[in-house]
N, C-alpha and C positions, 0 to 999 in steps of 0.2 A: 505494501498498499502505498501511497507519496504522501511523505510527511514533511513538517515545517524544516527548514533550513536554518543555522543559524548565523548564515551570514553575513557579514559586518556588524556582529556583536563584538568579533573578537579579531584582532587583523591573525594572518594565517603566519604560522611561525614556523619559517624555511628550514629551520635545522631540525625541525622535530621529523624521526621516523616516520615513513610511509611504508604501505604495504607493500608488498612484492607479490604480485599476484601470480599462481604458478596454473597449472591446468586445470587442477581441481579447484582455485578458488575464485576463479577470472569471473566466472557467470556471479560471487556475492557482490565481489567489487565494482563491476559493471552496472547491476543496478543500484548500489549506493550512489554511486555517481550523480546517479538520474532520481538518487530521493526515495528510493525503491528497496525497501528489507523484503530479502529474498533468503529459504532455507531451503536444502536439501530435502528433498521427499525420495525415500525407497519405494521402485517403482513394486517391491515386491511385497513387503506387509503397508506400507503405504505413511512409515512414521517418518516424523523428520528427524533428520539428524545437526547435532550442531558439534562441530563440524563434521563435514561426511569424510570419512576414510577408504579403507580398501573392503573393508567389509559392515556390515551395517548391526550396529550397536544391539538393536532388538531384536532384528529375526537372524543374525549373525549369518543374514546370504553373501557368500563370498562374491555375487555378482547382482547389487543391490541397483544396480542403472539411476543412480541417483540423478533425478531432475529438481534443477531447482523452479521453486514456487513464490509466488508473490505471498506473504505471511500481514496481519494485520498490526505489528509491532506494537501491541498490548499487550501488559503482563503487572504480574505483581511483585511486590519490592522483596524477597526472601534475605537478603541481609545488605551489609554496605559497609564500607570501609574511608576514612576521609584521608587523603593522601596529604603529608604537611610536606615532605620528602623529599626533590627528585633524586632518584637512582639513575635515568635514564639522560641520555643527553636529549635536550629540545624543548625538557618538561619544566624545568625551572621557573620560566616566566608564569607557569599555569600552577603554582600551585599557591595553596592549597586547594583540589578538587575532590568531590566524589564519585567513588565506582560504585555500582548497586551492581546487586546479584538478581537478576530478576527473571522467575517462571513467566513462559510467554502461555497466552491465552487457548494456542493453538492445538498444545497438549503438555498432559503431568509431568512435570520434572523438566522440558524443554526450556534450558538456561541459557541465558545471555548474557556475560557480565559488559556494563557499559559507562561509560564517563555519565553521571546527572549534571545536567549544563543550569540546574537549576540554584548551584551555586554550594559553598560551604556551609553556610547557614541555611540552607534549607530546613524547614522542620519535616522531618522523615520518621515514617511509622514503619514497622515490620507490618507488610500487605499491602502500604499504599497504593495506588494505583498509578503505571506509568505509560507514557507510550512512547513509540521511537521519535526521534529527529536526526538531523544530521548535521556533522561539523564538517564544514569547507575548510580543508586542510593545504590543500594546494588547487590549481588548476586541473579540474577532470577528477582529484580524489576526495571523498566524502566519506567518512569515519561514522557508521551509529553509533547514537548516542540515546540517552532516554531524557525525556522531563514527565516534573509530575504535573497527572491529570488533575482540573480543578475538581474537586470535594464534590463528587452529585451530580458533576460533568458528564457529558456524553461525545466527549474530542472523536 
């Protein structure tokens, strides 16, 4: 599903590491560049896998024939941490920031970790609803992240 971008809110950091797609992850990153969240889905059991691997983690098929399909990007916060010190080059200007562990609505235990764009002072609780947003980090490169959904909202 196409979601909001955070372009203009924070200047791109040219020193920040960028994804290097391989054959298996290229469809994910190509969709993210268009602000669409897609996940790999096994052709055998129809379960999502994040990230896809040589075998399906659900049915154990060694020929899962994963196809990338759009997902809602909505889910609930299972956990989070506030990053206060950068251990990776290119993130020093971004600290502090929040990483959230999100269980996506499409499937039980389908989890994704991403940055919470609401900032380190956001009032965050277990089970809070979030939706995908995208950080435009370079020309043609966007990283899926999350924003809190308004309480009682249907965004």
